[in-house]
Each structure stands twice: as structure tokens, then as C-alpha cells.
C-alpha positions as CSV (number, residue, x, y, z in Angstrom):
1,M,-46.5,-15.0,40.1
2,P,-45.7,-18.3,41.7
3,L,-46.6,-17.3,45.2
4,L,-48.8,-18.8,47.8
5,R,-52.4,-18.9,48.6
6,T,-53.3,-18.4,52.2
7,I,-55.8,-20.9,53.7
8,H,-57.4,-21.1,57.1
9,L,-57.3,-24.4,58.8
10,P,-59.5,-25.7,61.5
11,T,-58.0,-26.5,64.9
12,L,-56.1,-29.7,64.5
13,R,-55.2,-32.2,67.2
14,P,-51.6,-33.0,67.9
15,A,-50.2,-35.4,65.3
16,N,-48.4,-38.6,65.9
17,P,-45.5,-39.6,63.7
18,L,-46.6,-41.4,60.6
19,S,-45.5,-45.0,60.7
20,S,-45.5,-45.4,56.9
21,T,-43.0,-42.6,56.3
22,S,-41.3,-41.9,59.5
23,R,-37.6,-42.7,59.6
24,S,-34.4,-41.4,61.3
25,P,-32.7,-38.7,59.4
26,R,-29.1,-39.2,58.3
27,R,-28.6,-35.5,58.5
28,T,-30.9,-33.1,60.2
29,S,-32.1,-29.9,58.5
30,C,-31.6,-27.8,61.7
31,R,-29.1,-28.9,64.3
32,S,-31.1,-27.9,67.3
33,M,-29.9,-26.7,70.6
34,A,-31.1,-28.4,73.8
35,S,-34.7,-27.4,74.8
36,S,-36.8,-28.3,77.8
37,A,-39.9,-28.4,75.6
38,P,-41.0,-31.8,74.3
39,P,-39.9,-32.4,70.6
40,P,-42.7,-31.9,68.0
41,P,-43.9,-34.9,66.0
42,T,-41.6,-35.3,63.0
43,V,-41.6,-37.2,59.8
44,R,-38.5,-37.7,57.6
45,T,-39.1,-37.0,53.9
46,V,-39.1,-39.8,51.4
47,S,-35.5,-39.5,50.0
48,I,-34.2,-40.5,46.5
49,P,-30.4,-40.6,45.7
50,F,-29.5,-38.5,42.8
51,S,-27.7,-41.5,41.2
52,H,-31.1,-43.3,41.1
53,L,-33.0,-40.2,39.8
54,K,-30.8,-39.7,36.8
55,E,-31.5,-43.3,35.6
56,R,-34.5,-42.6,33.4
57,H,-35.4,-46.3,33.1
58,K,-35.2,-47.0,36.8
59,D,-38.6,-47.8,38.5
60,L,-39.0,-45.3,41.3
61,S,-42.8,-45.8,41.5
62,A,-42.8,-46.8,45.2
63,K,-40.9,-43.7,46.2
64,I,-43.0,-41.4,44.0
65,E,-46.2,-42.9,45.5
66,E,-45.0,-42.7,49.0
67,G,-44.0,-39.1,48.8
68,F,-46.4,-37.5,46.2
69,G,-49.3,-40.0,46.0
70,P,-52.7,-39.6,47.6
71,Q,-51.4,-40.8,51.0
72,G,-48.1,-39.0,50.9
73,L,-47.0,-35.6,52.4
74,G,-46.5,-34.1,49.0
75,I,-42.7,-33.8,49.4
76,I,-39.7,-35.8,48.4
77,S,-36.0,-35.0,48.9
78,V,-33.1,-35.8,46.7
79,S,-29.7,-36.6,48.2
80,D,-26.1,-36.3,46.9
81,V,-26.8,-33.8,44.2
82,P,-23.5,-32.7,42.8
83,D,-22.5,-29.1,43.6
84,F,-25.7,-28.4,45.5
85,A,-24.3,-27.9,48.9
86,L,-21.7,-25.4,47.6
87,L,-24.2,-23.5,45.5
88,R,-26.8,-23.4,48.3
89,K,-24.4,-21.6,50.7
90,K,-23.0,-19.4,47.9
91,L,-26.5,-17.9,47.3
92,L,-28.0,-18.0,50.9
93,Y,-25.0,-16.0,52.3
94,L,-25.9,-13.2,49.9
95,A,-29.5,-12.8,51.3
96,P,-28.5,-10.7,54.4
97,R,-26.4,-8.5,52.3
98,L,-29.3,-7.9,49.9
99,A,-31.7,-7.2,52.7
100,N,-29.3,-4.8,54.3
101,L,-28.7,-2.7,51.2
102,S,-29.8,0.9,51.5
103,E,-33.5,1.7,51.0
104,D,-32.6,3.6,47.8
105,A,-30.7,0.6,46.4
106,K,-33.6,-1.7,47.1
107,R,-36.1,0.7,45.6
108,K,-34.2,0.5,42.3
109,I,-34.8,-3.3,42.2
110,E,-38.5,-3.2,43.0
111,D,-41.1,-3.8,40.2
112,P,-44.6,-2.6,41.4
113,D,-46.0,-3.3,37.9
114,S,-45.4,-7.0,38.3
115,R,-47.1,-6.9,41.7
116,Y,-43.6,-7.2,43.1
117,S,-43.2,-10.6,41.4
118,F,-39.7,-9.5,40.1
119,G,-36.9,-8.0,42.1
120,W,-37.1,-7.0,45.8
121,S,-40.4,-7.4,47.8
122,H,-40.9,-6.5,51.4
123,G,-44.2,-5.8,53.2
124,K,-46.2,-6.2,50.0
125,E,-47.7,-9.6,50.8
126,T,-50.2,-10.4,53.5
127,L,-50.3,-12.8,56.5
128,E,-53.2,-14.9,57.5
129,S,-54.4,-12.0,59.7
130,G,-54.6,-9.8,56.6
131,K,-51.7,-7.6,57.9
132,P,-48.7,-6.9,55.6
133,D,-45.9,-9.4,56.0
134,V,-42.9,-7.4,57.3
135,F,-41.1,-10.4,58.8
136,K,-39.4,-11.4,55.6
137,G,-38.1,-10.0,52.4
138,S,-37.9,-11.7,49.0
139,F,-36.0,-11.4,45.8
140,Y,-37.7,-12.9,42.7
141,A,-36.2,-13.7,39.3
142,N,-36.5,-16.2,36.6
143,P,-33.1,-18.1,36.7
144,I,-33.7,-19.8,33.3
145,I,-34.8,-16.9,31.1
146,D,-33.9,-13.2,31.7
147,S,-36.6,-11.9,29.4
148,P,-39.4,-14.4,28.5
149,T,-41.0,-12.2,25.9
150,T,-41.0,-8.7,24.3
151,D,-44.7,-8.8,23.4
152,A,-46.3,-5.7,24.9
153,A,-49.7,-7.3,25.2
154,L,-48.3,-10.3,27.1
155,L,-46.2,-8.0,29.3
156,Y,-49.3,-6.2,30.3
157,Q,-51.6,-9.3,30.6
158,Y,-49.1,-11.5,32.6
159,P,-46.7,-9.1,34.3
160,S,-45.8,-11.6,37.0
161,F,-44.4,-14.0,34.4
162,C,-43.4,-11.9,31.4
163,R,-41.5,-8.9,32.7
164,P,-37.7,-9.1,32.6
165,N,-35.5,-9.8,35.6
166,I,-34.1,-6.9,37.6
167,W,-30.6,-7.5,39.0
168,P,-28.7,-5.4,41.5
169,T,-25.8,-5.1,39.1
170,S,-24.2,-2.1,40.9
171,S,-25.1,-2.8,44.6
172,L,-24.7,-6.6,44.7
173,P,-23.3,-7.8,41.3
174,E,-22.5,-11.4,42.5
175,L,-26.2,-12.1,43.2
176,E,-27.1,-12.8,39.5
177,A,-24.6,-15.6,38.9
178,A,-25.3,-17.3,42.3
179,F,-29.1,-17.1,41.7
180,K,-28.9,-18.5,38.2
181,E,-26.5,-21.3,39.2
182,L,-28.6,-22.6,42.1
183,G,-31.9,-22.1,40.3
184,G,-30.6,-23.8,37.1
185,L,-29.4,-26.8,39.1
186,I,-32.8,-27.1,41.0
187,F,-34.5,-26.9,37.6
188,E,-32.5,-29.7,36.0
189,V,-32.9,-32.0,39.0
190,G,-36.6,-31.2,39.0
191,L,-37.0,-32.2,35.4
192,L,-35.5,-35.6,36.3
193,L,-38.0,-36.0,39.1
194,A,-40.8,-34.9,36.8
195,H,-39.8,-37.7,34.4
196,H,-40.2,-40.3,37.1
197,C,-43.6,-38.7,38.2
198,D,-44.7,-39.1,34.6
199,Q,-43.6,-42.8,34.6
200,Y,-45.5,-43.4,37.8
201,V,-48.7,-41.8,36.6
202,M,-48.5,-43.8,33.3
203,R,-48.4,-47.0,35.3
204,Q,-51.6,-45.8,36.9
205,G,-53.3,-45.7,33.5
206,V,-52.8,-42.1,32.5
207,T,-51.1,-42.2,29.1
208,N,-51.3,-38.7,27.6
209,K,-47.6,-38.2,27.2
210,T,-48.0,-34.9,25.4
211,Q,-49.2,-33.4,28.6
212,G,-46.6,-35.0,30.8
213,L,-45.1,-33.0,33.6
214,E,-41.5,-33.1,32.4
215,E,-42.3,-31.7,28.9
216,T,-44.8,-29.2,30.3
217,L,-42.0,-27.8,32.6
218,R,-39.3,-28.1,30.0
219,R,-41.1,-25.9,27.4
220,S,-42.3,-23.3,30.0
221,R,-41.0,-19.8,30.3
222,C,-42.7,-19.1,33.6
223,H,-40.2,-20.5,36.2
224,K,-39.4,-18.3,39.2
225,G,-36.9,-18.4,41.9
226,R,-37.4,-16.8,45.3
227,L,-34.6,-15.9,47.7
228,L,-36.1,-15.4,51.1
229,Y,-34.6,-13.5,54.1
230,Y,-36.3,-13.7,57.5
231,F,-35.4,-10.7,59.6
232,P,-34.0,-11.2,63.1
233,R,-36.5,-10.5,65.9
234,P,-36.0,-9.1,69.4
235,L,-36.6,-11.3,72.4
236,S,-40.0,-9.9,73.1
237,E,-41.3,-11.0,69.7
238,C,-39.6,-14.4,69.9
239,K,-41.6,-15.1,73.0
240,E,-44.9,-14.0,71.3
241,V,-44.6,-16.6,68.5
242,T,-44.3,-19.6,70.7
243,G,-47.8,-21.0,70.1
244,S,-48.1,-20.2,66.4
245,T,-47.2,-23.0,64.0
246,S,-47.5,-20.6,60.9
247,S,-45.6,-17.7,62.5
248,W,-43.0,-17.4,59.6
249,C,-45.0,-18.5,56.6
250,G,-48.8,-19.0,56.7
251,W,-50.7,-22.1,55.7
252,H,-50.9,-22.4,51.9
253,T,-50.5,-24.7,49.0
254,D,-48.2,-23.8,46.1
255,F,-50.1,-23.4,42.9
256,G,-47.3,-24.1,40.5
257,S,-46.2,-27.6,39.5
258,L,-43.1,-28.5,41.4
259,T,-41.4,-26.4,44.1
260,G,-37.7,-27.0,44.8
261,L,-36.6,-26.1,48.3
262,T,-33.3,-25.7,50.1
263,C,-33.0,-26.2,53.8
264,G,-33.0,-23.0,55.7
265,L,-29.7,-21.5,56.9
266,F,-29.7,-19.7,60.3
267,M,-27.3,-16.9,61.2
268,R,-26.7,-14.4,64.0
269,N,-24.6,-11.4,63.2
270,S,-23.7,-12.9,59.8
271,V,-22.3,-16.1,61.4
272,E,-24.0,-19.4,60.8
273,V,-25.6,-21.0,63.9
274,P,-27.6,-24.1,64.6
275,C,-31.4,-23.7,64.6
276,P,-32.2,-22.3,68.0
277,D,-35.5,-24.1,68.5
278,S,-36.3,-27.8,67.7
279,S,-39.9,-27.0,66.9
280,A,-39.1,-24.5,64.2
281,G,-39.3,-25.5,60.5
282,L,-41.6,-26.9,57.8
283,Y,-45.0,-28.3,58.8
284,V,-47.4,-30.2,56.6
285,Q,-51.1,-31.1,57.0
286,T,-51.6,-34.8,56.4
287,R,-54.5,-36.4,54.6
288,N,-55.9,-37.2,58.0
289,N,-56.0,-33.5,59.0
290,E,-53.0,-33.9,61.3
291,V,-50.0,-31.6,61.4
292,V,-46.5,-32.9,61.4
293,K,-43.0,-31.4,61.2
294,V,-41.1,-32.5,58.1
295,I,-37.3,-32.7,58.1
296,Y,-34.7,-33.4,55.4
297,G,-30.9,-33.1,55.3
298,E,-29.3,-29.7,55.0
299,D,-27.5,-30.9,51.9
300,E,-30.6,-32.5,50.4
301,L,-32.8,-30.8,47.8
302,A,-36.5,-31.1,48.5
303,Y,-39.5,-30.8,46.1
304,Q,-43.1,-30.3,46.9
305,I,-46.0,-30.9,44.5
306,G,-48.1,-27.9,43.5
307,E,-51.8,-27.6,42.6
308,T,-51.3,-27.6,38.8
309,T,-49.7,-31.0,38.9
310,E,-52.6,-32.3,40.9
311,I,-54.9,-30.8,38.2
312,L,-52.7,-32.3,35.4
313,Y,-52.9,-35.8,36.8
314,S,-56.4,-35.7,38.3
315,G,-55.2,-36.3,41.9
316,H,-52.8,-39.2,41.2
317,L,-50.1,-36.8,42.6
318,C,-51.3,-34.4,45.4
319,A,-50.4,-31.0,46.8
320,T,-50.5,-30.5,50.6
321,P,-51.0,-27.4,52.8
322,H,-47.9,-26.4,54.6
323,C,-46.4,-23.6,56.6
324,V,-43.2,-22.5,58.3
325,K,-42.8,-22.0,62.1
326,A,-40.3,-19.5,63.4
327,P,-38.0,-20.3,66.3
328,S,-39.1,-19.0,69.6
329,G,-37.5,-18.5,73.1
330,E,-34.5,-16.7,74.3
331,N,-32.1,-18.5,71.9
332,A,-34.0,-17.3,68.9
333,A,-33.5,-13.6,69.6
334,G,-31.5,-11.9,66.9
335,V,-31.5,-15.0,64.6
336,E,-32.0,-14.5,60.9
337,R,-33.0,-17.2,58.4
338,C,-32.2,-17.5,54.6
339,T,-33.6,-20.0,52.1
340,F,-34.4,-20.4,48.4
341,A,-37.4,-21.8,46.6
342,M,-37.6,-22.6,42.9
343,F,-41.2,-22.5,41.5
344,M,-41.3,-24.8,38.4
345,Q,-44.6,-24.2,36.7
346,P,-46.4,-24.4,33.3
347,D,-46.2,-21.7,30.6
348,W,-48.7,-18.9,30.9
349,D,-50.6,-20.2,27.8
350,E,-50.6,-23.9,29.0
351,R,-54.3,-24.9,29.3
352,L,-55.6,-26.4,32.5
353,K,-58.9,-28.4,32.9
354,I,-60.1,-28.1,36.5
355,P,-61.5,-31.5,37.6
356,E,-64.5,-31.3,39.8
357,K,-63.2,-33.8,42.4
358,I,-60.1,-31.8,43.2
359,S,-61.4,-28.3,42.5
360,R,-59.9,-25.6,44.6
361,H,-60.7,-21.9,45.1
362,G,-64.4,-22.6,44.6
363,E,-65.3,-19.0,45.2
364,L,-63.1,-17.9,42.2
365,I,-62.8,-20.9,39.8
366,Q,-65.6,-23.2,38.7
367,P,-65.3,-27.0,38.6
368,N,-64.7,-28.4,35.1
369,Q,-63.6,-24.9,33.9
370,A,-60.8,-24.7,31.3
371,L,-58.4,-21.9,31.5
372,T,-54.7,-21.1,31.0
373,F,-52.1,-21.2,33.8
374,G,-51.6,-17.5,33.3
375,K,-55.2,-16.8,33.9
376,Y,-55.4,-19.3,36.8
377,T,-52.5,-17.5,38.7
378,E,-53.8,-14.0,37.9
379,I,-57.2,-14.9,39.4
380,L,-55.5,-16.1,42.5
381,N,-53.0,-13.3,42.8
382,S,-55.7,-10.7,42.5
383,K,-57.1,-12.0,45.8
384,Y,-54.0,-11.4,47.8
385,Y,-52.2,-8.5,46.1
386,Q,-53.0,-5.0,45.3
387,Q,-54.1,-4.4,41.8
388,R,-51.2,-3.7,39.4
389,M,-50.4,-0.1,38.5
390,T,-51.6,1.0,35.0
């Protein structure tokens, strides 16, 4: 399952904007209402126009290094992607309708045997505190392949990858097409970005093209989309989250290869509204152990590097810890948020060699260990999810 590993960070001092990557946004991801609180430190993502990305021979090394390299924030946005803005809203507007289906309808699209890695999931994951996460609901599906395999052994061994999609065909039939359209677009743009990552790393002296990121992702059957819905909160709870940076999504690094992200869409009573709190949004821990808020345009498509790309290229491209802060204050009461993440990741039988210098999860995985991506994720998922039913 392409989910998230929770990590606990030390107390970090307030960050200053990074001079090397800070720039004024052309479009803000959340059009914020006025607030008396000082604005948080913000950094604009490194942005690449789609027209540049689709030119396979164009040298984008400087952009790739600035966004994904050892000194980057591990995130790049792509602007002017055809049809993206339309497909984003088409899917995100379905999230509240999905979350508000009857409990019986939602139970029909749950898959406990996959550790809730397919279909509807609510209250099955844990927060940093160890408590069940009831603040958001998720719908998971592979937008590229409906049924990756029929091999019974693989279905049992890797249920979070191999089980078939579950669609609410009777209760919300339009979800399947919207999910596949947006997920497919994010996948295709991601492959273009992966190509330029390969070109950058080759220029750094890594020349094993058979293990390139683009081809690794193209041949994979493990991709997973996640439609997220953050439930509205009463005023009392909105006041409580004021000081918590990770109040909506705890600190973690993605352990796939490349995660495509849409900008969140805020609504109140099913009507789109501006973000009610300028401090809400995506936060990233920098290489200097500072925390900054990262912004990108609402019509831009963002991508974050995951752990397996860092492993694949021995740290030439780097994953970063990140979290999401919920809006707080009076204006945040009753506000819901919808977003979509596309986890692009290797096939379950793709072999990984864990380098000692970037080894993660030391209590579970040994440095220099060789294991498949399927085994890697099953080891990590077993730490945060209940054991699958047998």
C-alpha cells in the first residue's frame, strides 16, 4: 500500500524563507482570507512548464536539481497541463458525496483483506499519537489497471497491490471514470518528469538505464490513487489545532517513487470557498532541519520524490519529510477539504538495494539489504496497520 510512514521530529526552530528557491507565486494554492496572525514562512515550488517537460531532449537539469536534488525540498510543480484543471475539479467535487454515502454503501466498498488499501478507508490509519485517524476518509484504487493479477499466491502475499479495484458502481457510478481520468493524466505527466530525472542522474555519472525511473514506473502494476476527504470540524476543534503543524496529516515521507499531488479544494456546505487560514497547507522539513510552508498554483500539478527513488539513485534525488496543517480559527469551522494523490511506485517484484548511507527504518530494514518493493512496503505497512485478515 503506498501509504505514509509516520516519523517523529525534534522541536524545530521557526524557518526563514529559502533564498535559493523562494519566489512569488503566479497563482496561490489557497486564496487566504485576511488574518491578524503573521504569515508563515513560505517557499514557492520549483515550477516547470508542461511544454518544456514534454520535450524529451530539453535539458532540465537545473530545475530537477533545484527541486529534487540533495539541497531541494523534494517537490516540483508542473504548470499548464492540458485538461488538468477540469479533471481536478471533476474528481474532487465527488469526494464529499462519497464521504456522505450511507454507512451501508461505504461498507460495500471497503476491503479489510487489503488492509483497507483498496476502496473506502476511514479510521483505520493512525496519527502520530497512535490514535485512529477519524479526521479524514480515503478512497483507494489503481487508476491504471483494474486487476493487476489473478495469481492467488500474489493476491495473498501482496494484497495492498494485487487485489482488484472496488468501485461504488451503484451508489456513485461517476467516480470510476473521474478517478481514472485524473489518475491517468497524473501518471503520464509523471512519466515525463521521471524521464528528465533519469537524464539528470545520468549526467551525475549514474548510467544504468535498465533501472531508470521512467521505465521502472512504466512497467509497474502497483500504482495507486488516493482521493482524500477531510471532514469539517466544529469551532471548538478548529481552535484546538492552532499550534499543531501536522494537525491534518502527520509527518512522514512517501515510500513510493513519485507522488503526484493536486492542490486542495476547500468547501463549506458543498460550495467552494477560499482557504480560511493562511497558515494551513503543506509543510516540508528542509535539509537544515527547518520547516517551511510550500505553495504552488491551484491549477498546477505537484510531484514529490519518494524513498524508493532515493534508494534507486543513491541519494542523487532525495525524499523529504512533510505534513499537512489544518486551518484553524473561527473561519475554519465547518470547512471541508478535498484532494488527490497519485502514488507512482515500482512493481511488487522490483528489487531494491538499500544503500547504507541513506538507509531508513533501521529498526526494520538492514543497510545493504536487497529486497523487493513488495516486501519493503509490507514490512513498513505492518508497523502501522492491523494484521490482514486470513
